[in-house]
C-alpha positions in Angstrom: -157.7 33.2 -67.2 -155.3 35.8 -65.8 -156.0 39.5 -65.8 -153.1 41.9 -66.6 -152.6 45.5 -65.5 -152.1 47.4 -68.7 -151.2 51.0 -68.8 -151.4 51.6 -72.5 -151.4 49.7 -75.9 -150.3 51.3 -79.1 -148.5 50.8 -82.4 -145.3 52.7 -83.2 -141.8 52.1 -84.2 -139.3 50.4 -81.9 -137.3 53.3 -80.5 -134.3 51.3 -79.5 -132.7 47.9 -79.7 -132.0 45.5 -82.5 -135.4 46.2 -84.1 -135.1 50.0 -83.9 -137.0 51.8 -86.6 -139.3 48.8 -87.2 -143.0 48.8 -86.5 -144.1 47.2 -83.3 -147.2 46.8 -81.2 -146.6 47.8 -77.6 -148.2 46.4 -74.5 -147.1 48.6 -71.6 -147.9 47.1 -68.2 -148.2 49.2 -65.1 -146.4 48.5 -61.8 -142.7 48.3 -61.2 -140.5 47.1 -58.4 -137.7 49.6 -59.0 -137.5 53.4 -58.7 -134.6 54.5 -61.0 -133.4 58.1 -60.7 -133.9 58.7 -64.4 -137.1 56.8 -65.0 -139.0 58.2 -68.0 -142.2 56.1 -67.5 -142.7 56.7 -63.8 -146.4 57.4 -64.5 -146.8 53.7 -65.4 -146.2 52.7 -61.8 -149.5 54.3 -60.7 -152.1 51.6 -60.9 -154.9 53.9 -59.7 -154.5 56.7 -62.2 -153.8 54.8 -65.4 -154.7 51.7 -67.3 -157.1 48.9 -67.4 -157.1 45.1 -67.0 -156.9 42.8 -70.0 -156.9 39.0 -70.2 -154.3 37.2 -72.3 -157.0 36.7 -74.9 -157.8 40.4 -75.0 -154.1 41.2 -75.5 -153.7 38.6 -78.2 -156.8 39.7 -80.1 -155.6 43.4 -79.9 -152.2 42.4 -81.2 -153.7 40.5 -84.1 -156.1 43.3 -85.0 -153.1 45.6 -85.5 -151.6 43.4 -88.1 -148.1 44.1 -86.6 -145.7 41.2 -86.1 -143.2 42.7 -83.7 -144.6 42.6 -80.2 -142.9 44.6 -77.3 -144.0 43.8 -73.8 -142.7 46.7 -71.6 -143.6 48.6 -68.5 -143.3 49.2 -65.7 -141.9 45.7 -65.3 -143.8 43.1 -67.4 -142.2 40.1 -65.6 -143.8 40.9 -62.2 -147.3 40.6 -63.7 -149.1 37.6 -62.3 -149.5 35.0 -65.1 -147.1 36.6 -67.5 -145.8 33.1 -68.4 -149.3 32.2 -69.6 -149.5 35.3 -71.8 -146.1 34.5 -73.3 -147.1 30.9 -74.0 -150.2 32.1 -75.8 -148.4 34.6 -77.9 -145.6 32.2 -78.9 -148.2 29.7 -80.2 -148.6 32.2 -83.1 -145.6 31.6 -85.3 -146.2 34.9 -87.1 -145.3 36.9 -83.9 -141.9 38.0 -82.7 -142.1 38.8 -79.0 -139.6 41.1 -77.1 -139.8 41.5 -73.4 -138.2 44.6 -71.9 -137.1 43.8 -68.3 -135.3 45.8 -65.7 -132.7 43.3 -64.6 -134.2 42.4 -61.2 -136.8 39.8 -62.4 -135.8 36.1 -62.6 -135.2 34.9 -66.1 -134.6 31.3 -65.2 -138.2 30.1 -65.5 -138.8 31.0 -69.1 -138.5 28.3 -71.8 -136.3 29.6 -74.7 -136.6 26.9 -77.4 -138.1 29.4 -79.8 -136.3 32.2 -81.5 -139.5 34.2 -81.4 -138.9 35.3 -77.8 -136.2 37.7 -76.9 -135.3 39.6 -73.7 -133.9 43.1 -73.6 -132.5 43.3 -70.1 -131.3 46.5 -68.4 -128.3 46.4 -66.1 -128.9 49.3 -63.7 -125.7 51.3 -63.3 -124.7 53.2 -60.1 -126.4 56.4 -61.3 -129.8 54.7 -61.3 -129.7 54.1 -57.6 -130.9 50.6 -58.2 -127.8 48.6 -58.9 -128.1 46.6 -55.7 -131.4 45.2 -57.0 -129.8 43.6 -60.1 -130.1 39.8 -60.3 -126.7 38.8 -61.5 -127.7 35.2 -62.1 -129.7 36.4 -65.1 -126.6 36.7 -67.1 -126.4 32.9 -67.3 -129.7 32.7 -69.1 -129.0 35.2 -71.9 -128.8 34.0 -75.4 -127.1 35.5 -78.5 -130.5 36.9 -79.7 -131.0 38.8 -76.3 -129.8 42.3 -75.4 -128.2 43.9 -72.4 -128.8 47.6 -72.2 -126.7 50.0 -70.0 -128.2 53.4 -69.4 -125.3 55.7 -68.4 -125.3 59.2 -66.9 -121.6 59.6 -66.2 -118.2 58.2 -66.9 -118.5 56.2 -63.7 -121.5 54.5 -65.1 -119.6 53.7 -68.3 -116.7 52.3 -66.4 -119.1 50.0 -64.4 -120.8 48.9 -67.6 -117.4 47.8 -69.1 -116.6 46.0 -65.8 -119.8 44.0 -66.1 -119.2 43.2 -69.7 -115.8 41.8 -68.9 -116.8 40.1 -65.7 -119.6 38.1 -67.4 -117.9 37.8 -70.8 -120.9 39.4 -72.6 -119.1 40.4 -75.8 -120.2 38.0 -78.5 -122.7 36.3 -76.2 -125.6 38.8 -76.7 -126.3 42.3 -78.1 -124.8 45.1 -76.0 -126.2 48.6 -76.1 -125.3 51.9 -74.4 -127.9 54.5 -73.9 -127.7 57.9 -72.1 -129.6 59.7 -69.4 -130.8 62.8 -71.2 -128.9 65.9 -70.1 -126.4 64.0 -67.9 -123.7 62.9 -70.4 -123.2 63.9 -74.0 -123.4 61.4 -76.8 -120.0 62.6 -78.0 -118.4 61.8 -74.7 -119.9 58.3 -74.8 -118.5 57.8 -78.3 -115.0 59.0 -77.2 -115.2 56.6 -74.3 -116.0 53.7 -76.6 -113.1 54.7 -78.9 -110.6 54.9 -76.0 -111.7 51.5 -74.7 -112.1 49.8 -78.1 -115.6 48.6 -77.3 -116.0 46.8 -80.6 -119.1 44.9 -79.6 -121.1 47.7 -78.1 -123.7 49.8 -79.9 -124.6 53.3 -78.9 -128.3 53.7 -79.4 -130.4 56.8 -79.8 -134.0 56.7 -78.5 -135.7 57.3 -81.8 -139.2 57.8 -80.3 -137.8 60.7 -78.2 -136.1 62.3 -81.3 -139.4 62.1 -83.3 -142.0 62.9 -80.7 -140.1 64.5 -77.8 -139.2 63.1 -74.4 -142.6 63.4 -72.7 -144.9 61.9 -75.3 -146.8 58.7 -74.4 -148.4 56.2 -76.7 -145.6 56.5 -79.2 
């Protein structure tokens, strides 16, 4: 049985995405293969200072004890965890659970069976301001389904322009959920709305990070 590097486990609301505002149980893994300029969970990269190891059975039992149906696997980067496929298989045996994997766009999505609607991916596309765009695995766009989400975190108009370029290049409108988010303090929400209006981005949702509005930008375990 695999052992997973877990930074924290907690119950809160989903702060963003299609289930924003709904209760979820979070499993945050530590370790990440990217170093984004705006990362707000950089502490979860340090395997020495944070976290514990849990087996897939430990994780499943914790989830069931919470009584929460929405499960969010996040990080760090959950898909670089050894044996993550085994954990997903176990969780998806339970028809009561709905599992969302938040992934950074660099990990290969081709190996995951997607027959069930209970598994969704929220995949970042790292824009130029992140410093990590060269790490994006463009082949992942082919494996996205309508239930999945692509998230673009923008810190400038240049980032927004690149996001639109990728939406058009890979014909993402109507193929999956599309979200814009902002780098705090780098670009105003009103500027993003104006950009969306000017470019008639009918299929894009501007999301606010509810957990940061409620608890502040530095809180953990929320």
